[in-house]
C-alpha positions in Angstrom: -46.7 279.7 127.7 -46.6 283.1 128.4 -48.9 286.5 126.8 -45.2 288.8 126.3 -42.0 288.0 125.5 -39.7 291.4 125.4 -36.3 291.0 123.4 -34.4 294.0 124.6 -34.5 295.5 128.5 -33.5 298.7 127.9 -35.8 301.7 129.0 -38.7 301.1 126.4 -38.0 297.2 126.5 -38.6 297.7 130.3 -41.4 300.5 130.0 -43.1 298.0 127.3 -43.2 295.3 129.9 -44.6 297.3 132.8 -47.3 298.5 130.7 -48.2 295.0 129.7 -47.9 293.7 133.2 -49.9 296.5 134.7 -52.5 295.7 131.7 -52.8 292.1 133.4 -50.3 290.2 130.7 -47.8 288.1 131.8 -44.3 288.8 130.7 -41.0 287.9 130.4 -38.1 290.1 129.2 -34.7 288.8 127.8 -31.9 291.0 128.0 -28.4 289.6 127.8 -26.3 292.6 129.7 -26.6 292.8 133.4 -27.2 295.9 135.4 -28.2 299.4 133.8 -26.7 299.7 130.5 -25.2 303.1 129.4 -25.6 304.7 125.9 -24.9 307.7 124.1 -28.2 310.0 124.1 -28.9 313.5 125.1 -30.7 312.4 128.2 -33.1 315.2 128.1 -36.8 314.0 129.3 -39.4 316.3 128.2 -42.5 317.4 130.6 -45.1 314.9 129.1 -42.6 312.0 129.3 -41.5 312.5 132.9 -45.3 312.2 133.5 -45.3 309.0 131.6 -42.7 307.6 134.0 -44.9 308.9 137.1 -47.9 307.1 135.5 -45.5 303.7 135.6 -44.4 304.6 139.1 -41.0 305.5 138.0 -39.5 308.9 139.6 -35.8 308.7 138.8 -33.4 311.1 140.4 -32.1 313.9 137.8 -32.1 317.6 137.3 -34.8 319.7 136.9 -35.1 321.2 133.5 -37.5 324.5 132.3 -36.8 324.7 128.5 -35.0 324.6 125.6 -32.1 327.2 124.5 -30.7 327.6 121.1 -27.6 329.3 120.7 -25.1 329.8 117.8 -22.0 332.6 117.9 -24.1 335.7 117.6 -28.0 334.5 118.7 -29.5 333.2 121.9 -33.5 331.9 122.4 -35.2 330.4 124.9 -38.4 328.6 125.3 -39.8 327.7 128.5 -41.9 324.7 129.2 -45.5 325.7 129.7 -46.6 322.5 131.5 -44.1 321.2 134.1 -40.7 320.6 134.1 -38.5 318.1 132.2 -35.8 316.3 134.1 -32.3 315.6 133.0 -31.3 311.9 134.0 -28.2 310.0 133.5 -29.1 307.0 130.9 -27.7 304.8 133.5 -29.9 306.2 136.6 -33.3 306.1 134.3 -32.7 302.5 133.7 -32.2 301.7 137.2 -35.4 303.0 138.0 -37.1 301.3 135.2 -35.3 297.9 136.2 -36.4 298.4 139.8 -39.9 298.8 138.9 -40.2 296.0 136.6 -38.8 293.8 139.2 -41.3 295.2 142.0 -43.8 293.8 139.7 -42.3 290.6 139.4 -41.3 290.6 135.8 -38.5 288.0 135.1 -35.5 289.0 132.9 -33.9 286.2 131.4 -29.9 286.6 130.7 -30.8 285.7 127.1 -29.7 287.0 123.6 -32.1 286.9 120.8 -30.9 286.3 117.1 -33.4 284.0 115.7 -37.5 283.1 116.9 -40.2 281.0 115.2 -43.5 281.4 114.5 -46.3 279.1 114.9 -50.0 279.3 114.9 -50.6 280.7 117.4 -47.1 281.9 119.4 -43.8 282.9 118.7 -40.6 281.0 120.6 -37.6 282.3 121.1 -34.5 281.5 123.8 -36.2 279.1 125.1 -39.8 280.7 125.7 -43.0 280.5 124.0 -44.9 283.5 124.2 -48.0 284.5 122.4 -46.4 287.9 121.5 -43.0 289.2 121.0 -42.0 292.4 121.2 -38.8 293.7 119.9 -37.2 296.6 121.9 -33.6 295.6 121.0 -32.5 299.3 119.8 -31.5 301.2 116.7 -29.7 298.3 115.4 -32.4 295.4 115.7 -31.3 292.1 115.1 -35.0 291.3 115.2 -35.7 293.9 112.5 -33.0 292.8 110.3 -34.5 289.4 110.5 -38.2 290.6 109.8 -36.7 292.9 106.6 -35.0 290.0 105.1 -38.2 288.2 105.1 -40.1 291.5 103.5 -38.8 292.3 99.9 -38.5 295.9 99.2 -41.0 297.7 97.1 -38.8 299.2 94.2 -39.4 302.9 93.8 -37.4 306.1 93.2 -36.9 308.1 96.4 -34.9 311.2 97.2 -31.2 311.4 97.5 -30.3 310.5 100.8 -28.7 312.9 103.6 -25.2 312.2 105.0 -25.8 309.5 107.8 -25.7 311.3 110.8 -24.0 310.4 114.6 -23.8 311.1 118.1 -21.0 311.2 120.8 -21.8 311.6 124.8 -19.2 312.8 127.8 -20.2 314.0 131.0 -18.2 316.8 132.8 -18.1 317.3 136.7 -19.1 320.7 136.6 -21.8 322.5 138.5 -24.8 323.7 136.0 -25.3 327.3 134.4 -28.6 326.9 133.7 -31.5 324.6 134.2 -32.4 324.9 130.5 -31.1 322.1 127.6 -28.8 324.1 125.3 -28.7 323.4 121.7 -25.4 325.4 120.6 -25.6 325.4 116.8 -22.5 325.2 114.0 -22.3 324.9 110.5 -22.2 321.2 110.4 -23.0 319.9 113.9 -24.8 320.3 116.8 -23.8 320.3 121.0 -26.6 319.5 123.7 -25.7 320.5 127.3 -28.1 318.9 129.7 -27.7 319.0 133.8 -28.1 315.6 134.9 -27.2 316.7 138.8 -26.1 319.0 141.0 -22.5 318.4 139.8 -22.4 316.9 136.2 -23.5 317.9 132.6 -23.9 316.0 130.0 -22.6 317.0 126.5 -23.8 315.3 123.3 -22.5 316.1 119.8 -24.7 315.8 116.7 -22.7 315.3 113.3 -23.2 314.1 109.8 -20.2 312.3 108.4 -19.6 310.4 105.2 -20.6 306.6 105.3 -17.1 305.6 104.4 -16.4 307.1 107.8 -18.7 305.3 109.9 -18.9 305.6 113.8 -19.4 301.8 115.4 -22.1 302.5 117.8 -20.8 302.2 121.7 -17.3 303.0 120.7 -15.1 304.9 122.6 -13.9 308.0 120.5 -12.3 310.9 122.7 -9.9 312.4 120.2 -13.2 312.7 118.0 -14.9 314.1 120.7 -12.4 316.7 121.6 -11.9 317.8 118.0 -15.9 318.1 117.8 -16.1 320.1 120.5 -13.6 322.4 119.4 -16.1 323.5 116.9 -18.2 325.0 119.7 -15.8 327.4 121.3 -17.9 329.5 123.8 -19.2 326.0 125.3 -15.4 324.7 125.1 -14.9 327.9 127.0 -17.3 327.5 129.5 -16.4 324.0 130.7 -12.9 325.0 131.0 -11.2 322.8 133.2 -13.8 320.6 134.3 -12.7 317.3 134.2 -14.7 314.4 132.4 -17.0 312.5 134.5 -17.8 309.4 131.9 -16.5 308.1 128.9 -16.7 308.9 125.4 -19.9 306.8 123.9 -21.0 306.8 120.3 -23.8 305.9 118.3 -25.4 305.8 114.8 -26.3 306.4 111.8 -29.2 307.8 113.7 -31.7 307.2 110.5 -33.8 303.9 110.6 -36.0 303.9 108.1 -38.7 300.8 109.0 -41.7 299.7 106.9 -44.0 298.6 109.3 -43.9 297.8 112.9 -46.3 294.7 113.3 -45.4 291.3 111.7 -48.2 288.9 112.5 -47.1 288.0 116.3 -43.8 290.0 116.1 -44.1 293.8 117.1 -41.4 296.3 117.1 -41.2 299.5 119.6 -38.7 301.9 120.6 -35.7 302.7 118.4 -36.3 299.0 116.7 -39.2 300.4 115.5 -37.8 303.3 113.5 -36.0 306.8 113.8 -35.8 310.2 112.4 -32.9 311.9 114.8 -32.0 313.2 117.8 -32.2 316.6 116.9 -35.2 317.6 119.7 -34.6 315.2 121.7 -37.5 312.9 121.9 -36.4 309.6 122.0 -37.5 308.3 125.2 -40.6 310.4 125.2 -41.5 308.6 121.9 -40.6 305.3 123.1 -42.7 305.2 126.2 -45.6 306.9 124.1 -45.2 303.9 121.9 -44.6 301.1 125.1 -48.3 302.6 126.3 -50.1 302.0 122.8 -48.4 298.9 122.7 -49.6 297.1 125.7 -53.2 298.6 125.0 -53.4 296.8 121.5 -51.8 293.4 123.0 -54.0 293.7 126.2 -57.4 293.6 123.8 -56.1 291.0 121.6 -55.7 293.2 118.9 -52.0 293.4 117.9 -52.8 294.7 114.4 -54.4 297.5 115.3 -50.5 298.6 116.8 -49.2 299.8 113.4 -51.7 302.9 113.8 -51.5 303.5 117.5 -47.4 304.0 116.8 -48.1 306.2 114.1 -50.6 308.3 116.4 -48.3 308.0 119.3 -44.7 309.1 117.1 -46.3 311.4 114.9 -46.3 314.7 116.4 -42.7 314.6 117.4 -41.3 312.6 114.4 -42.8 315.5 112.1 -41.4 318.2 114.1 -38.0 316.8 114.0 -38.1 315.7 110.3 -39.3 319.1 109.7 -36.5 320.5 111.4 -33.6 318.3 110.3 -34.9 319.5 106.7 -34.5 322.5 107.4 -30.8 322.4 108.9 -30.2 320.4 105.9 -30.7 323.3 103.6 -27.9 325.7 103.0 -30.0 328.5 102.8 -32.2 328.0 106.0 -30.0 326.0 108.3 -28.0 329.4 109.5 -31.4 331.0 109.9 -32.7 328.8 112.3 -31.6 330.6 115.6 -31.6 334.1 114.3 -35.3 333.5 113.4 -35.6 331.6 116.9 -34.3 335.0 118.7 -36.7 337.0 116.5 -39.8 334.8 116.7 -39.9 333.8 120.4 -43.2 332.9 120.9 -43.2 330.5 117.7 -39.8 328.9 119.1 -41.6 328.3 122.6 -44.8 327.2 120.6 -43.0 324.4 118.5 -40.9 323.3 121.4 -44.0 322.8 123.6 -45.9 321.3 121.0 -42.8 318.5 120.6 -42.3 318.5 124.4 -46.0 318.0 124.9 -46.5 315.0 122.4 
């Protein structure tokens, strides 16, 4: 019997496996997909996350990021990072670097898709493996989380009317970066993110709301939809000019994933599987790495129940900032004033960006 079975070999799953291994636990990762796996994401890693990767012995190639820039049709505001650089890095490059580090530590990866598991008195069994703990790191639409949700009755109660679900599309373009900042272009109903990921490639991520009946299938190429939505950012479209696409369009969503709890006995959730607010502030990888570190610490101490509180401490600062900004974004009177306010109060904008970047 091993100590930990990690279901999902994406960046956060691999980070959890590495942390657990470094803490002296025996670990196996179950991941059915071979090789680095691509995903629709902004690909900007904030300074705190760069330091967390370095502490794991992972230093992926990428493009240094010096800060964040907000733009709309008439305003611009820059917030430089105050404690080190961020890093723009292709998702596949990040995945490969973490996979190489896990392999160097001797972490086995079995080609298995886990859709069910059995819980026993002192262990969990799945994919032919018996482990003291099962860690679900299987993404935004986690199968393990859905199994657990079916076992946990929902509590009745009133809630606020949910906002329209948000989705994302991403494509890369072969063009030299024109800035070392992550640019966030704001339009009335969408945002476009520009992240330099190498000396000759930038990634463009589009975030937008759409009615549930017009839902976007995750990981589904949507080139026509991407081009149509990019046209809502004429300055960015003109900046790209005739640059050739350097990747296919990938999609993801809906972003918001409400999760009632992260600890179910010996089954624990980490990364996007443990809940998600929105990609608005680009903190997904950073928060996931912090969660992975907290989880390994709790398991190594034999105190899995402590992970719920540790998860909240690791996720809270970035999540509160994202939730507050998203709420403002969805207010008819506040949304159009976000970028003008950032330009008028650059010290406040810089303080908020660095609070999130260092969380």
